[in-house]
ChimeraX commands (.cxc) that place a marker at each C-alpha (Angstrom):
marker #1 position 59.46,117.09,130.11 radius 0.5
marker #1 position 59.74,113.40,130.95 radius 0.5
marker #1 position 62.41,114.11,133.59 radius 0.5
marker #1 position 60.09,116.58,135.34 radius 0.5
marker #1 position 57.33,113.96,135.40 radius 0.5
marker #1 position 59.69,111.37,136.89 radius 0.5
marker #1 position 60.87,113.87,139.51 radius 0.5
marker #1 position 57.25,114.58,140.45 radius 0.5
marker #1 position 56.47,110.90,140.75 radius 0.5
marker #1 position 59.56,110.29,142.90 radius 0.5
marker #1 position 58.54,113.13,145.24 radius 0.5
marker #1 position 54.97,111.74,145.48 radius 0.5
marker #1 position 56.25,108.29,146.39 radius 0.5
marker #1 position 58.68,109.80,148.90 radius 0.5
marker #1 position 55.81,111.72,150.48 radius 0.5
marker #1 position 53.58,108.61,150.57 radius 0.5
marker #1 position 56.34,106.64,152.29 radius 0.5
marker #1 position 56.84,109.47,154.82 radius 0.5
marker #1 position 53.12,109.33,155.53 radius 0.5
marker #1 position 53.62,105.65,156.37 radius 0.5
marker #1 position 56.42,106.51,158.80 radius 0.5
marker #1 position 59.35,105.77,156.47 radius 0.5
marker #1 position 61.81,108.68,156.38 radius 0.5
marker #1 position 63.18,108.37,152.85 radius 0.5
marker #1 position 65.81,110.75,151.50 radius 0.5
marker #1 position 66.84,111.08,147.88 radius 0.5
marker #1 position 70.40,112.39,147.42 radius 0.5
marker #1 position 72.43,112.85,144.25 radius 0.5
marker #1 position 76.06,112.74,143.25 radius 0.5
marker #1 position 77.55,113.67,139.91 radius 0.5
marker #1 position 80.56,112.36,138.02 radius 0.5
marker #1 position 82.02,112.89,134.59 radius 0.5
marker #1 position 81.62,109.98,132.20 radius 0.5
marker #1 position 84.44,109.73,129.69 radius 0.5
marker #1 position 82.35,107.22,127.76 radius 0.5
marker #1 position 79.43,109.59,127.37 radius 0.5
marker #1 position 81.45,112.78,127.41 radius 0.5
marker #1 position 79.12,114.46,129.91 radius 0.5
marker #1 position 78.29,114.61,133.60 radius 0.5
marker #1 position 76.05,111.86,134.95 radius 0.5
marker #1 position 73.80,112.14,138.00 radius 0.5
marker #1 position 73.49,109.19,140.35 radius 0.5
marker #1 position 70.47,109.03,142.64 radius 0.5
marker #1 position 70.69,107.45,146.11 radius 0.5
marker #1 position 67.65,106.31,148.07 radius 0.5
marker #1 position 68.42,106.41,151.77 radius 0.5
marker #1 position 66.37,105.65,154.87 radius 0.5
marker #1 position 66.87,107.89,157.86 radius 0.5
marker #1 position 66.91,106.00,161.13 radius 0.5
marker #1 position 66.33,107.94,164.33 radius 0.5
marker #1 position 68.25,106.87,167.42 radius 0.5
marker #1 position 66.93,107.00,170.96 radius 0.5
marker #1 position 68.59,110.42,171.27 radius 0.5
marker #1 position 66.19,112.67,169.37 radius 0.5
marker #1 position 69.07,114.74,167.95 radius 0.5
marker #1 position 70.93,111.83,166.41 radius 0.5
marker #1 position 70.09,109.86,163.30 radius 0.5
marker #1 position 71.84,107.75,160.71 radius 0.5
marker #1 position 71.20,107.02,157.07 radius 0.5
marker #1 position 71.19,103.60,155.38 radius 0.5
marker #1 position 71.38,103.41,151.60 radius 0.5
marker #1 position 68.62,101.23,150.20 radius 0.5
marker #1 position 69.26,101.62,146.47 radius 0.5
marker #1 position 71.16,103.77,143.95 radius 0.5
marker #1 position 70.99,104.20,140.22 radius 0.5
marker #1 position 71.67,106.70,137.44 radius 0.5
marker #1 position 68.16,106.00,136.15 radius 0.5
marker #1 position 65.23,108.00,137.49 radius 0.5
marker #1 position 62.92,105.28,136.16 radius 0.5
marker #1 position 64.72,102.66,138.28 radius 0.5
marker #1 position 64.48,104.95,141.33 radius 0.5
marker #1 position 60.73,105.35,140.71 radius 0.5
marker #1 position 60.23,101.60,140.36 radius 0.5
marker #1 position 62.28,100.91,143.49 radius 0.5
marker #1 position 60.20,103.41,145.50 radius 0.5
marker #1 position 57.00,101.90,144.10 radius 0.5
marker #1 position 58.07,98.40,145.15 radius 0.5
marker #1 position 59.21,99.67,148.57 radius 0.5
marker #1 position 55.84,101.39,149.08 radius 0.5
marker #1 position 54.02,98.19,148.19 radius 0.5
marker #1 position 56.13,96.27,150.73 radius 0.5
marker #1 position 55.49,98.86,153.46 radius 0.5
marker #1 position 51.74,98.71,152.80 radius 0.5
marker #1 position 51.78,94.90,152.75 radius 0.5
marker #1 position 50.68,94.70,149.11 radius 0.5
marker #1 position 51.97,92.17,146.64 radius 0.5
marker #1 position 54.90,93.70,144.74 radius 0.5
marker #1 position 54.12,93.75,141.00 radius 0.5
marker #1 position 56.46,91.87,138.68 radius 0.5
marker #1 position 55.30,93.70,135.55 radius 0.5
marker #1 position 58.65,94.88,134.17 radius 0.5
marker #1 position 61.21,92.17,133.31 radius 0.5
marker #1 position 63.98,94.69,132.63 radius 0.5
marker #1 position 63.45,96.19,136.13 radius 0.5
marker #1 position 63.40,92.74,137.69 radius 0.5
marker #1 position 66.77,91.93,136.13 radius 0.5
marker #1 position 68.30,95.28,137.13 radius 0.5
marker #1 position 66.98,94.96,140.69 radius 0.5
marker #1 position 68.27,91.41,141.03 radius 0.5
marker #1 position 71.69,92.43,139.74 radius 0.5
marker #1 position 71.92,95.41,142.10 radius 0.5
marker #1 position 71.02,93.41,145.20 radius 0.5
marker #1 position 73.32,90.60,144.16 radius 0.5
marker #1 position 76.23,93.05,144.08 radius 0.5
marker #1 position 75.33,94.76,147.35 radius 0.5
marker link #1:1,2 radius 0.2
marker link #1:2,3 radius 0.2
marker link #1:3,4 radius 0.2
marker link #1:4,5 radius 0.2
marker link #1:5,6 radius 0.2
marker link #1:6,7 radius 0.2
marker link #1:7,8 radius 0.2
marker link #1:8,9 radius 0.2
marker link #1:9,10 radius 0.2
marker link #1:10,11 radius 0.2
marker link #1:11,12 radius 0.2
marker link #1:12,13 radius 0.2
marker link #1:13,14 radius 0.2
marker link #1:14,15 radius 0.2
marker link #1:15,16 radius 0.2
marker link #1:16,17 radius 0.2
marker link #1:17,18 radius 0.2
marker link #1:18,19 radius 0.2
marker link #1:19,20 radius 0.2
marker link #1:20,21 radius 0.2
marker link #1:21,22 radius 0.2
marker link #1:22,23 radius 0.2
marker link #1:23,24 radius 0.2
marker link #1:24,25 radius 0.2
marker link #1:25,26 radius 0.2
marker link #1:26,27 radius 0.2
marker link #1:27,28 radius 0.2
marker link #1:28,29 radius 0.2
marker link #1:29,30 radius 0.2
marker link #1:30,31 radius 0.2
marker link #1:31,32 radius 0.2
marker link #1:32,33 radius 0.2
marker link #1:33,34 radius 0.2
marker link #1:34,35 radius 0.2
marker link #1:35,36 radius 0.2
marker link #1:36,37 radius 0.2
marker link #1:37,38 radius 0.2
marker link #1:38,39 radius 0.2
marker link #1:39,40 radius 0.2
marker link #1:40,41 radius 0.2
marker link #1:41,42 radius 0.2
marker link #1:42,43 radius 0.2
marker link #1:43,44 radius 0.2
marker link #1:44,45 radius 0.2
marker link #1:45,46 radius 0.2
marker link #1:46,47 radius 0.2
marker link #1:47,48 radius 0.2
marker link #1:48,49 radius 0.2
marker link #1:49,50 radius 0.2
marker link #1:50,51 radius 0.2
marker link #1:51,52 radius 0.2
marker link #1:52,53 radius 0.2
marker link #1:53,54 radius 0.2
marker link #1:54,55 radius 0.2
marker link #1:55,56 radius 0.2
marker link #1:56,57 radius 0.2
marker link #1:57,58 radius 0.2
marker link #1:58,59 radius 0.2
marker link #1:59,60 radius 0.2
marker link #1:60,61 radius 0.2
marker link #1:61,62 radius 0.2
marker link #1:62,63 radius 0.2
marker link #1:63,64 radius 0.2
marker link #1:64,65 radius 0.2
marker link #1:65,66 radius 0.2
marker link #1:66,67 radius 0.2
marker link #1:67,68 radius 0.2
marker link #1:68,69 radius 0.2
marker link #1:69,70 radius 0.2
marker link #1:70,71 radius 0.2
marker link #1:71,72 radius 0.2
marker link #1:72,73 radius 0.2
marker link #1:73,74 radius 0.2
marker link #1:74,75 radius 0.2
marker link #1:75,76 radius 0.2
marker link #1:76,77 radius 0.2
marker link #1:77,78 radius 0.2
marker link #1:78,79 radius 0.2
marker link #1:79,80 radius 0.2
marker link #1:80,81 radius 0.2
marker link #1:81,82 radius 0.2
marker link #1:82,83 radius 0.2
marker link #1:83,84 radius 0.2
marker link #1:84,85 radius 0.2
marker link #1:85,86 radius 0.2
marker link #1:86,87 radius 0.2
marker link #1:87,88 radius 0.2
marker link #1:88,89 radius 0.2
marker link #1:89,90 radius 0.2
marker link #1:90,91 radius 0.2
marker link #1:91,92 radius 0.2
marker link #1:92,93 radius 0.2
marker link #1:93,94 radius 0.2
marker link #1:94,95 radius 0.2
marker link #1:95,96 radius 0.2
marker link #1:96,97 radius 0.2
marker link #1:97,98 radius 0.2
marker link #1:98,99 radius 0.2
marker link #1:99,100 radius 0.2
marker link #1:100,101 radius 0.2
marker link #1:101,102 radius 0.2
marker link #1:102,103 radius 0.2
marker link #1:103,104 radius 0.2
marker link #1:104,105 radius 0.2
view
């Protein structure tokens, strides 16, 4: 049930960002983890950028993670930035994960 709730929240944040003019796409890829012995889903948050030609667009990856919670927190922070609100720093584990991701990319 928790996964369904996270998916709903991700879709709501995606819709809110689209309302603000940000075309956000969530894509997934899967791979088999030998360590876990199962398939793992990786989520990719991408921004669609329209070119001057109305039929052409490109996608830029903003963030990716195997954690729906991290995707939700990223979208929340991105929404706050788009709206001009102060981004909350209420989750130290998320702050560490976010810093590590952007340090690597």
